[in-house]
C-alpha positions in Angstrom: -13.2 -1.0 -6.7 -13.4 -4.5 -5.7 -14.1 -5.5 -9.5 -11.3 -3.7 -10.5 -9.0 -5.5 -8.4 -10.7 -8.6 -9.5 -9.0 -7.7 -13.2 -6.4 -6.6 -12.3 -5.6 -10.3 -10.6 -7.2 -11.9 -13.8 -4.1 -10.2 -16.2 -1.6 -11.0 -14.2 -2.5 -14.4 -13.1 -3.3 -14.8 -17.5 0.4 -13.0 -18.0 2.2 -14.6 -15.0 5.2 -16.2 -17.1 5.4 -12.9 -19.3 9.0 -11.7 -18.6 7.3 -8.1 -17.4 6.0 -9.8 -14.4 8.5 -12.0 -13.7 10.8 -9.0 -13.3 7.8 -7.5 -11.0 7.8 -10.6 -9.3 4.5 -11.6 -9.3 3.9 -13.7 -6.1 5.0 -10.0 -4.6 2.2 -8.6 -7.2 -0.2 -10.8 -6.2 0.6 -9.6 -2.1 0.1 -5.7 -3.1 -3.1 -7.2 -4.8 -4.3 -8.8 -1.9 -4.0 -5.6 0.2 -5.3 -3.8 -2.8 -9.1 -6.0 -2.0 -8.8 -5.8 1.7 -9.0 -1.6 1.4 -11.9 -2.0 -1.6 -13.9 -4.5 0.9 -13.2 -1.5 3.9 -14.8 0.6 1.7 -17.8 -1.3 1.6 -17.9 -1.9 5.0 -17.6 2.1 5.5 -21.0 2.5 3.1 -22.6 0.0 5.3 -25.2 0.3 8.6 -22.7 0.0 11.6 -23.3 -2.6 13.3 -20.8 -4.1 16.3 -19.1 -6.4 13.8 -18.6 -4.3 10.8 -17.3 -1.0 12.9 -14.3 -4.0 13.8 -13.9 -5.5 10.5 -13.3 -2.1 8.0 -10.6 -1.4 10.9 -8.8 -4.6 10.1 -9.3 -4.2 6.5 -8.4 -1.1 5.8 -5.3 -1.6 8.5 -3.8 -5.1 7.2 -4.8 -3.8 3.5 -2.6 -0.6 3.8 0.4 -2.8 5.3 -0.6 -5.9 1.9 -0.2 -2.5 -0.3 2.9 -1.5 0.5 5.3 -3.6 2.8 6.2 -6.1 -0.4 7.3 -3.3 -2.9 9.1 -2.2 0.6 10.9 -4.9 1.2 11.7 -5.7 -2.6 13.3 -2.2 -3.0 15.0 -2.5 -0.1 16.5 -5.7 -1.0 17.4 -4.3 -4.5 19.2 -1.6 -3.5 20.9 -3.7 -0.6 22.5 -5.9 -3.6 23.3 -2.4 -5.6 25.4 -1.0 -2.9 27.3 -4.5 -2.5 27.6 -4.1 -6.5 29.5 -1.0 -5.9 31.6 -2.4 -3.5 32.5 -5.2 -5.8 31.0 -7.4 -2.6 28.9 -10.6 -4.2 25.5 -11.2 -1.8 22.2 -13.3 -2.4 18.8 -12.9 -1.3 16.4 -16.1 -0.7 12.8 -15.3 -2.0 11.9 -17.4 1.5 13.2 -14.7 4.1 11.9 -11.4 1.7 8.4 -13.0 2.7 9.3 -13.7 6.2 10.0 -10.4 6.5 6.5 -9.3 5.2 4.7 -12.1 7.0 6.1 -10.3 10.1 5.3 -7.3 9.6 1.7 -8.4 8.9 1.7 -10.8 11.8 2.7 -7.2 13.6 -0.3 -5.1 12.3 -2.8 -8.1 13.3 -1.5 -8.9 16.8 -2.3 -4.8 17.3 -5.5 -4.9 16.1 -6.0 -8.0 18.1 -5.0 -5.9 21.4 -7.6 -3.1 20.1 -10.3 -5.7 19.8 -10.0 -6.8 23.0 -8.8 -3.6 25.4 -11.3 -1.4 23.8 -13.2 -2.6 20.5 -15.1 -0.8 17.6 -18.3 -1.3 18.5 -21.5 0.6 17.1 -22.5 3.6 19.4 -26.0 5.9 18.9 -26.1 9.7 19.9 -29.6 11.9 20.2 -28.3 15.4 18.4 -30.7 18.5 18.6 -31.2 19.6 14.8 -32.5 23.4 15.2 -32.3 24.6 18.6 -33.5 27.8 18.2 -36.6 27.0 15.7 -40.2 25.9 16.2 -39.5 22.6 14.8 -36.7 21.1 16.5 -36.2 17.8 15.9 -34.1 15.0 17.8 -31.8 13.7 15.0 -30.2 9.9 15.7 -26.4 10.2 15.0 -24.9 5.6 14.1 -20.9 5.8 14.6 -18.5 3.7 15.6 -16.3 4.6 17.9 -14.2 3.0 21.1 -14.2 4.2 24.2 -10.4 6.3 23.6 -9.5 7.4 20.2 -5.6 6.4 20.8 -6.0 3.4 18.9 -7.6 5.3 15.7 -4.2 7.7 16.0 -2.1 5.0 15.9 -3.4 3.6 12.9 -3.4 6.9 10.6 0.2 7.1 12.2 0.9 3.7 11.1 0.1 4.2 6.8 1.9 7.6 7.2 4.6 5.9 8.3 4.5 3.2 5.3 4.0 6.5 2.9 7.2 7.6 4.7 9.1 4.9 4.0 7.6 3.9 0.4 8.9 7.8 -0.1 12.1 7.1 0.9 12.7 3.8 -1.3 11.6 5.3 -3.7 14.5 7.7 -4.1 17.2 4.9 -3.0 16.2 3.0 -6.1 16.0 5.7 -8.7 19.7 4.4 -10.1 18.9 0.7 -10.3 18.7 -1.7 -13.9 15.4 -0.2 -15.6 14.0 -3.7 -15.8 14.2 -3.8 -11.5 13.3 -0.1 -11.1 9.9 1.0 -9.9 11.5 4.0 -7.9 9.0 6.3 -10.1 5.9 3.8 -10.3 6.6 3.8 -6.2 6.4 7.4 -5.4 3.1 8.2 -7.1 2.0 5.4 -5.6 2.7 6.7 -2.0 1.5 10.2 -3.1 -1.6 9.3 -4.0 -2.2 6.9 -0.7 -0.8 10.1 1.1 -3.3 12.1 -0.7 -6.2 10.1 0.5 -5.1 9.4 3.9 -5.1 12.8 4.5 -7.7 13.3 3.1 -9.4 10.7 5.8 -7.2 12.2 8.8 -9.0 15.9 7.8 -12.5 13.7 7.9 -11.6 12.2 11.4 -10.8 15.3 12.8 -13.5 17.2 11.4 -16.2 14.6 13.0 -14.1 14.5 16.5 -14.6 18.4 16.3 -18.4 17.7 15.4 -18.3 19.6 12.3 -19.1 16.5 10.1 -21.9 14.0 11.1 -20.4 10.2 11.0 -23.0 9.4 7.8 -21.0 11.9 6.0 -17.2 11.0 7.2 -18.3 7.0 6.8 -20.1 8.0 3.2 -16.3 10.1 2.1 -14.1 7.4 3.7 -15.7 4.6 1.8 -15.1 6.8 -1.3 -11.5 7.6 -0.6 -10.5 4.2 0.0 -12.5 3.1 -3.4 -10.7 5.8 -5.1 -7.6 5.1 -3.2 -7.8 1.3 -4.9 -8.8 2.2 -8.3 -5.7 4.8 -8.4 -3.0 2.2 -7.2 -3.9 -0.2 -9.5 -4.1 1.9 -12.2 -0.5 3.6 -10.9 1.2 0.0 -10.1 -0.3 -2.2 -12.4 -1.9 -0.2 -15.3 2.0 0.8 -16.7 3.2 -2.7 -17.1 -0.5 -3.7 -18.6 0.4 -1.0 -21.1 3.7 -2.0 -22.1 2.3 -6.2 -22.3 -0.2 -4.6 -25.1 2.3 -2.7 -27.0 4.7 -5.9 -27.2 7.2 -4.5 -24.7 7.8 -7.7 -23.2 10.3 -8.9 -25.4 12.4 -5.9 -25.2 13.0 -6.8 -21.8 15.6 -9.4 -20.6 14.2 -12.3 -18.1 15.5 -11.2 -14.9 14.3 -13.0 -11.3 14.6 -12.0 -7.7 16.1 -15.4 -6.9 19.0 -14.5 -9.6 19.8 -11.3 -8.3 23.6 -10.8 -6.8 26.4 -8.2 -6.9 28.0 -9.8 -9.7 25.1 -8.8 -12.5 23.8 -6.2 -11.2 26.8 -3.9 -9.9 27.5 -2.8 -13.5 24.1 -1.2 -14.2 23.6 0.0 -10.8 24.9 3.5 -11.3 26.1 4.1 -15.0 28.3 7.1 -13.8 30.2 5.4 -11.9 30.7 2.4 -14.7 31.8 4.5 -16.7 34.3 6.7 -14.9 36.0 3.4 -13.6 39.4 2.4 -15.5 38.7 -0.7 -18.1 40.9 -3.6 -17.7 42.6 -2.8 -21.0 43.5 1.2 -19.7 45.2 -1.3 -16.3 
């Protein structure tokens, strides 16, 4: 998964001046890739022998990774949606890229503050448990199980709730921008991305519930979570970046107009936000 993210980052950097990449906003794409890289590294930590350091690190990698891989796309989609709504009302409006970056930074800072509070108040740490296997058999043995755990599971539950919330907001944003100009319309990619993340998030939540109930050993849960996070990363990169790379290889870049988020305004997007509305409006000649 780490290799996939590095390769995708190299391709984005190489084609960063292409229209397809500029329309998708290269800086936001690198933020998404940074989030995917954090998730991939978190998957590696899940596969390692638990220590106090890895127990804390994988929570940081996973939660910050999910935040960075979705929030930039949500901020960009919401910005385009606001401009589109203003365009329908024939109002002139502009958004500064710096303000969008500030929103992303504020959300990441909020998540990082939560992780710091978790680390200070009840840090995830290595926990060893002795379990008697085959208690009724003549060759009963004592098995040592090692896992990462905090005194309270509420911290972990809040992490899952936050990630579910991000997926839900992504689904809503994908629906809102479905009629925006095709050059900026990433609703289908965003919807598929949200679906994939939802599936793997549900699988991780199921593993957490099974481990909490004692049906799954901690080692099995960690191994499966490592696989889920790795597949999540690979699928996310393939869904969001794959179509763009495919268009570049097919020469579709030349067919697209050169737009940039800084150039977006209600005056240049209102005519393409909703084709039906523009077709229904009377022309100047008729007036």
